[in-house]
N, C-alpha and C positions, 0 to 999 in steps of 0.2 A: 513686409519685406523679409529679406533673408534672415535677419536677426531673430525675428519671431519664430520662423521655421526652425532655425538652428537650436532654439531653446527646447524643442520637442526631443526628449531623450531617445525615443524610439527611432525617429528619423535620423537624428545625429549619429546614433550607434550604427544604423544600417548603412549610412553614407560612409562612415569611417571603415566599416568592414568591406564595402565595395572598393573604396580607395586602396586599401591595403592588400586585398586579395583578388580583386577584379570580378568577383562573383556577385551577381544581383541577388538580393535577398528574395526568398520565396516564402510566402507571397509578399509582394511589395506592400509596405505599410501604406495606409491611406495617406495621400498627399505627398508620397515620395518623389514621383516624377516632377510635379510642379515645384517641389522644394529644390531639387537639383537644378532645374532650369532657373529658378529664382536666384540661387547662390551663384551660378555661373554667368548670369546675364550681365552684360556690360563689361566683362573682363577684356582688357586690351593688351595685346602682345606688343612688346617693344623689343625690337632686335637691336642689339649693340654689337658691332663688329669687334672681333679681338684686336684688330689693328687699331681701332679707335681707342681702345683701352691702353694699349702699349704706347700709342702716340701721346695720350694724355699724361701718362706716367713719365715720359721722357726717357732719356738714355743714361741718366746719372743716378748714383745711389740716392735714396730718399730716407729721411727719417719717417717714423710712423706717422707723425703729424702731417708731414708733407704728402705722404701717400694718401692719407685719409682726405686731406684737403683737395687733392687733384681728383680723386674718385668722386667726392661730393660735387665738385664743379662739373665733372662729366655727366653725372646723373642729373644735376640741376638743369643742365643744358638739354638733355634728352627728355626730361620730364616736364619741361616748361609747358604750361597750358593743359596738362593732363591731370586726371584725378588719380593721384598716386596710390589710393586705396584699391584701385581696380587694375592697375598696370602690373603685368607680369613680365619680367625682364628675361630675355633669352640671349645668351652670348653665342655668336656664330663667327 
C-alpha cells in the first residue's frame, strides 16, 4: 500500500520536490509513478458550500466552543458514511 511506498526515502523526497516545485524528477526513481498512483488512489473530493458553513454557524456571536461544535456537526453530517482519511474538503 501507500504507506510502504511512502517509507522509501528516495520516492518520498522526489514526490515532495514535485509537490513543492512542480518539476518531475529526472530520471524518475524506480516505482515513482506507481507510488504516486497508489498514494492518490481513492481520494474523494467533498465540496462544502460557503453558504452551508455560514448557515451552520448562524447569525449570532459564538463562543469558541459553540463555533467548534457547529463546525464539527457540519463536518459529521457531510462525512457520514465516508472514509475520512481519504476525503479532501473543498470550500466553494
